[in-house]
C-alpha positions in Angstrom: -8.2 -25.5 -20.5 -5.6 -26.7 -22.5 -3.1 -23.7 -21.8 -3.7 -23.7 -18.0 -2.7 -27.6 -18.0 0.3 -27.0 -19.9 1.4 -24.1 -17.6 1.0 -26.4 -14.7 2.7 -29.3 -17.0 5.7 -26.3 -17.1 5.4 -26.0 -13.3 5.8 -29.7 -12.6 8.7 -30.0 -15.1 10.2 -27.4 -13.1 9.9 -28.8 -9.8 7.5 -26.0 -8.4 4.1 -27.6 -8.6 4.0 -28.5 -5.0 5.2 -24.5 -3.8 2.7 -23.1 -6.4 -0.2 -25.3 -5.0 0.7 -24.4 -1.4 1.0 -20.8 -2.3 -2.5 -20.8 -3.6 -3.7 -22.7 -0.5 -2.4 -20.3 1.4 -3.9 -17.4 -0.3 -7.2 -19.2 -0.2 -6.8 -19.6 3.7 -6.1 -16.0 4.3 -9.2 -15.2 2.1 -11.4 -17.5 4.0 -10.3 -15.9 7.3 -10.7 -12.2 5.9 -14.2 -13.3 4.8 -15.1 -14.9 8.1 -13.6 -11.7 10.0 -15.4 -9.4 7.9 -18.8 -11.3 8.7 -18.0 -12.0 12.5 -16.1 -8.8 13.5 -18.0 -6.0 11.8 -21.7 -4.9 11.6 -22.0 -5.7 7.9 -24.0 -8.4 8.5 -23.7 -11.3 5.7 -23.2 -9.3 3.0 -21.8 -9.9 -0.7 -17.8 -9.4 0.1 -17.5 -11.7 2.9 -19.3 -14.3 1.3 -17.3 -14.1 -2.1 -14.2 -14.0 0.1 -15.2 -17.1 1.9 -16.4 -18.7 -1.5 -13.0 -17.9 -3.3 -11.2 -18.8 -0.6 -12.6 -22.3 -0.4 -12.1 -22.7 -4.2 -8.4 -21.8 -4.1 -8.2 -24.3 -1.1 -9.0 -27.0 -3.2 -8.8 -26.6 -7.1 -5.1 -26.2 -7.3 -4.5 -29.6 -6.0 -7.2 -31.0 -8.4 -5.6 -29.1 -11.4 -2.2 -30.7 -10.3 -3.8 -34.3 -10.2 -5.5 -33.8 -13.2 -2.3 -32.7 -15.2 -0.2 -35.8 -14.1 -2.9 -38.1 -14.7 -3.7 -36.3 -18.6 0.3 -36.1 -18.8 
């Protein structure tokens, strides 16, 4: 966990923390849309891959902002 906070601190020092967070949020949004698309527009039903994409996408939407806030509080 300390290594992850060190990386976030390095991005924050370079002024890139906001760009990285929004890039990860965009990837998360694309993963959610892809998972929902697989689930709704194919005849797969609710299988492992669409559910995994949705959960991973929601994780990427929420967690990067929390990690940056945690790094600011800890630093």
